[in-house]
MARBA-625085 format. One record per residue: x, y, z of N, C-alpha, C, CB in turn. Coordinates in Angstrom, 3 decimals, decimal comma. Glycine has a CB too. Layout:
# MARBA-625085
+----------+----------+----------+----------+----------+----------+----------+----------+----------+----------+----------+----------+
:      n_u :      n_v :      n_w :     ca_u :     ca_v :     ca_w :      c_u :      c_v :      c_w :     cb_u :     cb_v :     cb_w :
+----------+----------+----------+----------+----------+----------+----------+----------+----------+----------+----------+----------+
:        X :        Y :        Z :        X :        Y :        Z :        X :        Y :        Z :        X :        Y :        Z :
...
+----------+----------+----------+----------+----------+----------+----------+----------+----------+----------+----------+----------+
END
This chain:
# MARBA-625085
+----------+----------+----------+----------+----------+----------+----------+----------+----------+----------+----------+----------+
:      n_u :      n_v :      n_w :     ca_u :     ca_v :     ca_w :      c_u :      c_v :      c_w :     cb_u :     cb_v :     cb_w :
+----------+----------+----------+----------+----------+----------+----------+----------+----------+----------+----------+----------+
:   71,828 :   82,454 :   89,874 :   73,062 :   82,557 :   90,626 :   74,194 :   82,939 :   89,670 :   73,375 :   81,226 :   91,363 :
:   75,187 :   83,610 :   90,223 :   76,335 :   84,083 :   89,463 :   77,621 :   83,574 :   90,117 :   76,338 :   85,636 :   89,372 :
:   78,560 :   83,111 :   89,283 :   79,890 :   82,744 :   89,773 :   80,857 :   83,801 :   89,282 :   80,318 :   81,307 :   89,290 :
:   81,565 :   84,435 :   90,233 :   82,569 :   85,431 :   89,895 :   83,930 :   84,863 :   90,250 :   82,309 :   86,781 :   90,633 :
:   84,818 :   84,826 :   89,272 :   86,174 :   84,333 :   89,465 :   87,104 :   85,534 :   89,528 :   86,594 :   83,348 :   88,325 :
:   87,887 :   85,597 :   90,606 :   88,769 :   86,731 :   90,844 :   90,215 :   86,244 :   90,843 :   88,420 :   87,436 :   92,185 :
:   91,053 :   86,849 :   90,004 :   92,483 :   86,543 :   90,024 :   93,143 :   87,459 :   91,049 :   93,133 :   86,720 :   88,599 :
:   93,952 :   86,844 :   91,937 :   94,555 :   87,561 :   93,051 :   96,033 :   87,201 :   93,126 :   93,833 :   87,229 :   94,388 :
:   96,848 :   88,190 :   93,357 :   98,280 :   87,957 :   93,509 :   98,679 :   88,165 :   94,966 :   99,093 :   88,893 :   92,581 :
:   99,514 :   87,261 :   95,485 :  100,074 :   87,456 :   96,818 :   99,679 :   86,432 :   97,867 :   99,692 :   88,770 :   97,296 :
:   98,677 :   85,589 :   97,599 :   98,315 :   84,559 :   98,576 :   99,394 :   83,472 :   98,551 :   96,894 :   83,952 :   98,268 :
:   99,885 :   83,099 :   99,738 :  100,995 :   82,157 :   99,803 :  100,676 :   80,840 :  100,523 :  102,144 :   82,813 :  100,478 :
:   99,562 :   80,802 :  101,271 :   99,286 :   79,607 :  102,080 :   97,791 :   79,496 :  102,373 :  100,088 :   79,645 :  103,405 :
:   97,419 :   78,464 :  103,109 :   96,003 :   78,251 :  103,465 :   95,457 :   79,368 :  104,369 :   95,837 :   76,893 :  104,167 :
:   96,315 :   79,925 :  105,203 :   95,855 :   81,040 :  106,045 :   95,503 :   82,247 :  105,171 :   96,944 :   81,427 :  107,091 :
:   96,277 :   82,458 :  104,102 :   95,962 :   83,528 :  103,148 :   94,598 :   83,268 :  102,505 :   97,066 :   83,636 :  102,056 :
:   94,347 :   82,015 :  102,122 :   93,066 :   81,638 :  101,524 :   91,922 :   81,959 :  102,483 :   93,055 :   80,138 :  101,157 :
:   92,103 :   81,580 :  103,728 :   91,062 :   81,799 :  104,740 :   90,820 :   83,294 :  104,943 :   91,456 :   81,135 :  106,080 :
:   91,902 :   84,055 :  105,052 :   91,783 :   85,498 :  105,242 :   91,070 :   86,150 :  104,048 :   93,178 :   86,126 :  105,440 :
:   91,438 :   85,749 :  102,831 :   90,815 :   86,315 :  101,635 :   89,336 :   85,944 :  101,582 :   91,537 :   85,827 :  100,362 :
:   89,010 :   84,679 :  101,842 :   87,613 :   84,226 :  101,824 :   86,772 :   84,979 :  102,847 :   87,537 :   82,720 :  102,095 :
:   87,297 :   85,143 :  104,055 :   86,564 :   85,842 :  105,108 :   86,330 :   87,308 :  104,746 :   87,321 :   85,745 :  106,433 :
:   87,345 :   87,950 :  104,174 :   87,208 :   89,363 :  103,804 :   86,185 :   89,543 :  102,687 :   88,565 :   89,937 :  103,369 :
:   86,241 :   88,695 :  101,663 :   85,257 :   88,787 :  100,580 :   83,854 :   88,501 :  101,098 :   85,609 :   87,810 :   99,445 :
:   83,708 :   87,499 :  101,948 :   82,391 :   87,164 :  102,512 :   81,823 :   88,323 :  103,320 :   82,488 :   85,914 :  103,396 :
:   82,682 :   88,972 :  104,082 :   82,261 :   90,079 :  104,941 :   81,810 :   91,284 :  104,113 :   83,402 :   90,484 :  105,881 :
:   82,503 :   91,558 :  103,005 :   82,256 :   92,777 :  102,239 :   81,276 :   92,634 :  101,084 :   83,529 :   93,274 :  101,712 :
:   81,004 :   91,404 :  100,665 :   80,114 :   91,174 :   99,527 :   78,908 :   90,357 :   99,971 :   80,862 :   90,456 :   98,379 :
:   77,820 :   90,476 :   99,257 :   76,623 :   89,680 :   99,554 :   76,766 :   88,331 :   98,851 :   75,306 :   90,423 :   99,094 :
:   77,618 :   87,464 :   99,427 :   77,953 :   86,191 :   98,788 :   77,284 :   85,020 :   99,495 :   79,465 :   85,990 :   98,768 :
:   76,861 :   84,051 :   98,700 :   76,344 :   82,790 :   99,255 :   77,502 :   81,924 :   99,720 :   75,485 :   82,026 :   98,206 :
:   78,599 :   81,916 :   98,925 :   79,803 :   81,181 :   99,319 :   81,018 :   81,802 :   98,639 :   79,680 :   79,671 :   98,954 :
:   82,169 :   81,622 :   99,281 :   83,434 :   82,115 :   98,750 :   84,482 :   81,046 :   99,013 :   83,842 :   83,492 :   99,394 :
:   85,298 :   80,759 :   98,013 :   86,440 :   79,863 :   98,217 :   87,634 :   80,474 :   97,508 :   86,145 :   78,410 :   97,687 :
:   88,802 :   80,367 :   98,151 :   90,029 :   80,924 :   97,582 :   91,087 :   79,832 :   97,510 :   90,539 :   82,131 :   98,420 :
:   91,973 :   79,954 :   96,534 :   93,075 :   79,008 :   96,357 :   94,369 :   79,778 :   96,145 :   92,805 :   78,051 :   95,164 :
:   95,323 :   79,593 :   97,071 :   96,616 :   80,259 :   96,883 :   97,398 :   79,616 :   95,744 :   97,440 :   80,213 :   98,181 :
:   97,185 :   78,322 :   95,527 :   97,889 :   77,620 :   94,449 :   97,453 :   78,111 :   93,072 :   97,653 :   76,118 :   94,557 :
:   96,166 :   78,390 :   92,916 :   95,640 :   78,876 :   91,636 :   95,678 :   80,396 :   91,538 :   94,213 :   78,388 :   91,438 :
:   95,872 :   81,068 :   92,674 :   95,877 :   82,530 :   92,684 :   94,524 :   83,108 :   92,337 :   96,912 :   83,055 :   91,723 :
:   93,472 :   82,488 :   92,894 :   92,132 :   82,952 :   92,560 :   91,146 :   82,697 :   93,689 :   91,649 :   82,280 :   91,293 :
:   90,010 :   83,361 :   93,584 :   88,889 :   83,137 :   94,493 :   87,627 :   83,032 :   93,647 :   88,768 :   84,287 :   95,563 :
:   86,679 :   82,219 :   94,108 :   85,380 :   82,098 :   93,451 :   84,306 :   82,552 :   94,419 :   85,117 :   80,639 :   92,974 :
:   83,445 :   83,404 :   93,914 :   82,349 :   83,960 :   94,700 :   81,046 :   83,512 :   94,051 :   82,435 :   85,529 :   94,791 :
:   80,175 :   82,890 :   94,834 :   78,840 :   82,515 :   94,365 :   77,857 :   83,480 :   95,026 :   78,495 :   80,997 :   94,706 :
:   77,044 :   84,151 :   94,197 :   76,111 :   85,141 :   94,723 :   74,867 :   85,216 :   93,844 :   76,783 :   86,524 :   94,819 :
:   73,850 :   85,886 :   94,362 :   72,598 :   86,058 :   93,612 :   72,813 :   86,962 :   92,403 :   71,497 :   86,644 :   94,521 :
:   73,590 :   88,021 :   92,589 :   73,893 :   88,961 :   91,511 :   75,405 :   89,172 :   91,470 :   73,139 :   90,324 :   91,712 :
:   75,899 :   89,639 :   90,353 :   77,338 :   89,875 :   90,214 :   77,765 :   91,015 :   91,132 :   77,706 :   90,197 :   88,742 :
:   78,806 :   90,793 :   91,944 :   79,292 :   91,878 :   92,803 :   79,951 :   92,977 :   91,961 :   80,294 :   91,332 :   93,853 :
:   79,942 :   94,190 :   92,481 :   80,584 :   95,305 :   91,800 :   82,095 :   95,111 :   91,830 :   80,189 :   96,654 :   92,452 :
:   82,742 :   95,344 :   90,690 :   84,183 :   95,153 :   90,600 :   84,928 :   96,018 :   91,615 :   84,666 :   95,469 :   89,190 :
:   84,466 :   97,237 :   91,835 :   85,137 :   98,127 :   92,794 :   85,093 :   97,565 :   94,214 :   84,491 :   99,516 :   92,766 :
:   83,983 :   96,915 :   94,577 :   83,892 :   96,299 :   95,909 :   84,856 :   95,129 :   96,021 :   82,451 :   95,826 :   96,197 :
:   84,984 :   94,364 :   94,948 :   85,932 :   93,250 :   94,948 :   87,351 :   93,783 :   95,089 :   85,794 :   92,407 :   93,657 :
:   87,695 :   94,799 :   94,284 :   89,037 :   95,387 :   94,339 :   89,370 :   95,892 :   95,737 :   89,156 :   96,531 :   93,334 :
:   88,441 :   96,621 :   96,340 :   88,712 :   97,169 :   97,676 :   88,808 :   96,061 :   98,723 :   87,616 :   98,171 :   98,074 :
:   88,034 :   94,990 :   98,568 :   88,110 :   93,865 :   99,508 :   89,455 :   93,146 :   99,404 :   86,966 :   92,875 :   99,248 :
:   89,926 :   92,941 :   98,171 :   91,223 :   92,292 :   97,965 :   92,329 :   93,155 :   98,570 :   91,488 :   92,047 :   96,452 :
:   92,271 :   94,467 :   98,330 :   93,268 :   95,389 :   98,884 :   93,206 :   95,402 :  100,415 :   93,050 :   96,815 :   98,330 :
:   91,990 :   95,388 :  100,967 :   91,817 :   95,375 :  102,429 :   92,489 :   94,156 :  103,050 :   90,322 :   95,391 :  102,795 :
:   92,429 :   93,026 :  102,338 :   93,039 :   91,792 :  102,844 :   94,553 :   91,791 :  102,643 :   92,422 :   90,574 :  102,151 :
:   95,080 :   92,767 :  101,886 :   96,516 :   92,879 :  101,714 :   97,070 :   92,193 :  100,479 :   97,180 :   92,335 :  102,894 :
:   96,207 :   91,950 :   99,490 :   96,638 :   91,268 :   98,274 :   96,390 :   92,164 :   97,063 :   95,901 :   89,918 :   98,111 :
:   96,843 :   91,724 :   95,897 :   96,714 :   92,521 :   94,678 :   95,649 :   91,930 :   93,761 :   98,062 :   92,605 :   93,943 :
:   94,672 :   92,753 :   93,422 :   93,615 :   92,387 :   92,477 :   94,203 :   92,394 :   91,072 :   92,393 :   93,364 :   92,578 :
:   93,981 :   91,310 :   90,317 :   94,444 :   91,235 :   88,934 :   93,261 :   91,429 :   87,980 :   95,147 :   89,877 :   88,664 :
:   92,228 :   90,612 :   88,122 :   91,065 :   90,719 :   87,248 :   89,906 :   89,939 :   87,852 :   91,390 :   90,203 :   85,824 :
:   88,723 :   90,110 :   87,255 :   87,571 :   89,291 :   87,653 :   86,631 :   89,139 :   86,467 :   86,823 :   89,923 :   88,867 :
:   85,853 :   88,070 :   86,513 :   84,832 :   87,844 :   85,481 :   83,663 :   87,107 :   86,133 :   85,413 :   87,023 :   84,256 :
:   82,473 :   87,410 :   85,658 :   81,263 :   86,783 :   86,192 :   80,565 :   86,007 :   85,094 :   80,309 :   87,837 :   86,797 :
:   79,917 :   84,914 :   85,487 :   79,171 :   84,088 :   84,543 :   78,023 :   83,407 :   85,286 :   80,100 :   83,033 :   83,862 :
:   76,988 :   83,000 :   84,572 :   75,886 :   82,278 :   85,216 :   76,416 :   81,013 :   85,894 :   74,784 :   81,917 :   84,179 :
:   75,798 :   80,679 :   87,025 :   76,215 :   79,507 :   87,784 :   74,993 :   78,663 :   88,115 :   76,965 :   79,919 :   89,076 :
:   75,096 :   77,382 :   87,841 :   74,055 :   76,439 :   88,242 :   74,712 :   75,345 :   89,051 :   73,298 :   75,852 :   87,010 :
:   74,182 :   75,126 :   90,223 :   74,717 :   74,076 :   91,078 :   74,472 :   72,726 :   90,413 :   74,073 :   74,125 :   92,494 :
:   75,507 :   71,924 :   90,383 :   75,389 :   70,600 :   89,781 :   75,081 :   69,597 :   90,897 :   76,702 :   70,205 :   89,003 :
:   74,010 :   68,862 :   90,725 :   73,616 :   67,857 :   91,701 :   74,157 :   66,509 :   91,266 :   72,078 :   67,808 :   91,866 :
:   74,622 :   65,741 :   92,210 :   75,100 :   64,399 :   91,875 :   74,863 :   63,463 :   93,047 :   76,598 :   64,423 :   91,498 :
:   74,726 :   62,212 :   92,734 :   74,595 :   61,188 :   93,758 :   75,868 :   60,366 :   93,787 :   73,359 :   60,288 :   93,503 :
:   76,468 :   60,250 :   94,936 :   77,653 :   59,424 :   95,116 :   78,782 :   59,815 :   94,171 :   77,302 :   57,972 :   94,916 :
:   78,941 :   61,120 :   93,934 :   80,029 :   61,616 :   93,115 :   79,866 :   61,425 :   91,615 :   81,260 :   60,974 :   93,534 :
:   78,692 :   60,976 :   91,168 :   78,455 :   60,801 :   89,735 :   77,432 :   61,804 :   89,256 :   77,987 :   59,371 :   89,422 :
:   77,614 :   62,347 :   88,078 :   76,640 :   63,304 :   87,504 :   75,575 :   62,590 :   86,733 :   77,330 :   64,315 :   86,596 :
+----------+----------+----------+----------+----------+----------+----------+----------+----------+----------+----------+----------+
END
């Protein structure tokens, strides 16, 4: 699994987060997507790293500005009752 972190400019509220997450999910082969307007970023979990151009066009389609992205290996952390 791969975690791709995308820096995004222009998200102002939770509705922006939802719109960005839905657009990225629709356009990329993602297992999960979460966005944060407070951090100005989105995280994409996928089997393979998405193409940067697809990310850029998805961010633009949603009406926001793409700043940068980076991908790294991702391993789901399992925990019981909130403890690792």
